C-alpha positions in Angstrom: -18.9 5.2 19.8 -19.5 7.1 16.5 -17.7 9.7 14.6 -20.3 11.5 12.5 -22.1 8.7 10.6 -19.3 6.2 11.0 -19.5 3.7 13.9 -16.3 2.3 15.5 -15.0 0.9 18.8 -11.7 1.9 20.4 -9.5 -0.1 22.8 -5.9 0.6 23.6 -5.6 3.1 20.8 -6.8 0.6 18.1 -10.0 1.6 16.3 -12.2 -1.3 15.0 -15.1 -1.4 12.6 -17.3 -4.5 13.0 -18.0 -6.0 9.6 -19.3 -9.3 8.4 -16.3 -11.5 7.3 -17.5 -12.3 3.8 -14.7 -12.9 1.4 -16.9 -12.5 -1.7 -15.7 -10.4 -4.6 -17.2 -7.0 -5.2 -17.8 -5.6 -8.8 -14.5 -5.5 -10.6 -15.1 -2.0 -11.8 -15.1 -0.7 -8.2 -12.2 1.7 -7.8 -9.5 1.1 -5.2 -10.0 3.0 -2.0 -7.2 5.2 -0.8 -5.8 4.5 2.7 -3.0 6.6 4.1 -0.6 5.2 6.6 -1.3 8.4 8.7 -5.1 8.2 8.7 -7.1 8.8 11.9 -10.8 7.9 12.3 -11.6 11.5 11.4 -10.6 10.8 7.8 -14.1 9.5 6.9 -14.8 8.7 3.2 -17.4 7.0 1.1 -16.7 3.7 -0.6 -19.2 1.4 -2.3 -22.1 3.3 -0.8 -20.9 3.3 2.8 -19.1 5.6 5.1 -15.8 4.3 6.6 -13.4 5.5 9.2 -9.9 4.4 8.3 -7.2 4.3 11.0 -3.5 4.1 10.9 -0.8 6.5 12.2 1.0 3.8 14.1 4.5 4.2 12.6 6.6 4.7 9.5 6.3 0.9 8.8 2.6 1.2 8.2 3.2 1.7 4.5 3.1 -2.1 4.0 -0.1 -2.8 5.8 -1.7 0.3 4.1 -0.7 -0.9 0.7 -2.0 -4.4 1.5 -5.3 -3.1 3.0 -6.1 -1.2 -0.2 -5.9 -4.5 -2.1 -8.0 -6.3 0.4 -10.7 -3.7 0.1 -10.6 -3.9 -3.7 -10.6 -7.7 -4.1 -12.9 -8.8 -1.2 -15.9 -7.4 0.7 -13.8 -7.0 3.8 -13.0 -3.5 5.0 -10.2 -3.8 7.6 -8.4 -0.7 8.9 -4.7 -0.3 8.4 -4.3 -1.0 12.1 -6.1 -4.3 11.7 -4.0 -5.3 8.8 -0.9 -4.3 10.6 -1.9 -6.6 13.5 -2.6 -9.4 11.1 1.0 -8.8 9.7 2.4 -9.3 13.2 2.7 -5.8 14.4 2.1 -5.0 18.1 -1.6 -4.6 19.0 -0.8 -1.7 21.3 -0.9 0.7 18.3 2.8 1.4 18.3 3.4 -0.2 14.9 6.9 -1.1 13.7 9.6 0.6 11.8 9.3 -1.7 8.8 7.1 -4.6 7.4 8.8 -7.5 5.6 7.7 -9.9 3.0 6.7 -12.7 5.4 4.6 -10.3 7.4 2.8 -9.0 4.3 2.1 -12.6 3.1 0.8 -13.5 6.6 -1.4 -10.4 6.6 -2.8 -11.2 3.2 -3.5 -14.8 4.2 -5.5 -13.6 7.2 -8.0 -12.0 4.7 -8.1 -14.9 2.2 -5.5 -13.7 -0.3 -2.2 -15.2 -1.3 0.9 -13.1 -2.1 4.2 -14.4 -3.6 7.6 -12.6 -3.2 9.4 -11.6 -6.3 13.1 -10.7 -6.0 16.5 -11.4 -7.6 17.2 -13.6 -4.6 14.5 -16.0 -5.9 16.2 -17.4 -9.0 13.3 -19.6 -10.1 11.0 -16.6 -10.8 11.2 -13.3 -12.7 12.1 -10.2 -10.7 9.6 -7.4 -10.1 10.7 -5.2 -12.9 8.5 -3.0 -15.2 7.8 -6.0 -17.5 6.5 -8.2 -14.7 4.4 -5.3 -13.3 2.9 -4.7 -16.7 2.1 -8.4 -17.1 0.4 -8.6 -13.7 -1.7 -5.5 -14.3 -2.8 -6.9 -17.7 -4.4 -9.7 -15.6 -6.2 -7.1 -13.4 -3.8 -8.0 -10.6 -2.3 -5.1 -8.5 1.3 -5.3 -7.4 2.9 -4.3 -4.1 6.3 -2.8 -5.0 9.3 -1.9 -2.8 10.9 1.4 -3.8 13.6 3.7 -2.5 11.5 6.8 -1.7 14.3 9.3 -1.7 15.4 8.0 -5.2 11.9 8.6 -6.5 12.0 12.2 -5.2 15.4 12.8 -6.9 14.2 11.2 -10.2 11.2 13.5 -10.2 13.5 16.5 -10.5 13.5 15.8 -14.3 9.6 16.1 -14.3 8.7 19.5 -12.9 4.9 18.8 -13.3 5.0 15.5 -11.4 3.5 15.1 -7.9 6.3 15.4 -5.5 6.7 13.3 -2.3 5.1 14.8 0.7 8.0 14.3 3.1 11.8 13.8 2.9 11.8 10.1 3.9 14.8 8.5 2.2 14.4 4.8 2.9 12.4 2.0 1.4 8.7 2.3 1.0 5.8 0.0 0.0 3.3 1.2 -2.7 0.5 -0.5 -4.5 0.7 -0.3 -8.3 -2.7 -0.3 -9.9 -2.2 0.9 -13.5 0.5 1.6 -16.1 0.7 3.3 -19.5 3.7 3.8 -21.7 4.4 7.1 -19.9 3.2 6.6 -16.3 2.8 4.2 -13.5 -0.2 4.7 -11.2 0.4 4.0 -7.6 -1.6 4.1 -4.4 1.1 5.8 -2.2 0.1 5.7 1.5 2.6 8.4 2.5 0.3 11.4 2.1 -2.0 13.1 4.6 -3.9 16.3 5.6 -4.5 18.7 2.7 -2.4 16.6 0.4 -3.9 13.2 1.3 -5.6 12.7 -2.0 -2.3 13.2 -3.9 -1.5 9.7 -2.9 -4.5 8.2 -4.6 -3.8 7.0 -8.2 -0.6 9.0 -8.1 0.9 9.2 -11.6 4.6 8.6 -11.6 6.7 8.8 -14.8 7.8 5.3 -15.8 11.5 6.1 -15.8 11.3 7.7 -12.4 9.5 4.6 -11.0 12.1 2.3 -12.5 14.8 4.4 -10.9 13.1 4.0 -7.5 12.8 0.2 -8.0 16.5 -0.1 -9.0 18.0 1.9 -6.2 16.4 -0.1 -3.3 19.8 -1.6 -2.4 21.0 1.9 -1.3 18.7 1.5 1.8 19.7 -0.5 4.9 18.9 -4.2 5.0 18.2 -4.3 1.2 20.8 -6.0 -1.0 19.0 -6.4 -4.4 16.7 -4.2 -6.6 13.4 -5.0 -8.2 11.6 -6.5 -5.3 7.9 -6.8 -4.4 4.9 -9.0 -4.1 2.3 -10.3 -6.6 -1.0 -12.0 -6.1 -1.4 -15.8 -6.7 
């Protein structure tokens, strides 16, 4: 089956692109791809000279697999869809997704594609928490970070920045994003919760540093989260 110039197969609502499983590294200057948690195969885009059909849209919990998938694309020559990464994380293969994706699931999903992630949280006393200092340190080593934020807190914090890119929806809970850059003023995130005419707003989304810190700090306001400054870093 094809969609334009992009081949894929479909079974039980899951769209698959057949690729050679080579975990070699691409050129480091290659930009991150943008994968939305709401993508369909119609969202074709060019990356590294090829046309791809991303696919997600399984559930709200796809922000985790989408954030991880972007790192897999950047750091390896593998090109899994968000659905495929979600399945590797232990989500149902039926295409129904799950309402959330936890640390253990994201570590398992990363391992399936040859990457190792480590959890960082105040609950792990032997390691630093995922605060702005640790994020900056990891980025200085050319390592992206998967951060857990309270999405509603980010939206509220952006009220102080009228020119900032606003969230696309009113979701208030916790949300996974991939942090790919940082200056003294802004944090650049790949935010998978954008779609349709605003899809590209999620790619390299600039967020004021203070607003991002607020979103990291207020994670405990969400259900099942007891501590702030949580996330995952690469080994």
